[in-house]
N, C-alpha and C positions, 0 to 999 in steps of 0.2 A: 782422304780416301773414302771414308764412310759416306760422305755426302755424294761423291761421284757414283758410288754403288747403291745409293738409296733409291734411284729411279729404276723401275722394273726393266725398262728397255736397255739402259746402260748395263745393268746387272746381267741381262741376257747376252749382251755382246761379250762381256768379260767371261762368262761361263763357256762361250764358244772357244775361247783362247786357252782354256785349261789344258787341252790335249796337245797344244803346240801352235806354232805360228799359222796365221791365215792371211791370204791376200785380202786387202781391204774390200775389194769388190765382192768377195765371197762371204765376208762377215756381214750378218744382217740382224736387224732388230726383230722382235716378234711380230710387229705390225708391218705387213707387206706394203701397205699404202703410205708408209712414212715418207715424207719428202726427202730428197737427197740432202738438202740444206740442214734438216734436223739430224740426219744421220751424221753429217760432218760435225755438227755441234756436239753430239754425244761423244764422238771420237776426241774432240778437243777437250772436253771436260775430263774424260778418262786419262788423256795424255798429260794434261796439266796437273792432275791429282797424283800423277806418278804410278797409275795402275797399269797403263800399257805403254809400250814403246812403238813408235810409228817410224819405220825406216824405209828409205827409197830402195827399190829393187827394179832397176831399169826404169820403165815408164809407170810402174805400179808402186804400191805401198804395201809393205808387210807389217802386220800387227802382231806383237808378241806381248804376253803377260809378263810383267816385271816381278815374277814370283820370287826369285832369289833376293832381290832388294827388299821386297815387302815382307818376306819371311824373316829377314834379318832384323828389320825394324819392329815388326809386329808378329812375333812367333805364333803360329796357329790361327791367327785372325782371318787370313785369306781363305784357308780351308773351310772355316766355319761359315763365312759369308757366302762363298761360292757353292757350297753344298746344295744339291737340288732337293 
């Protein structure tokens, strides 16, 4: 989990999900010139680390932060890492 959040762009994506689920298309990294393939890779790293959940919603994908799971495994860690 810490590796996944060690990259500033992936951390920015996770911070956007703190307030609730987002459509994957609406979720963005801080660099607007980032290629779509790089954004997909960021999502893959976050998903495989267990930081986010990526669920189908019709033809779109909804991203959610796995806060309950992460807080149970690492109490307080997520709050301290995602604090701005």
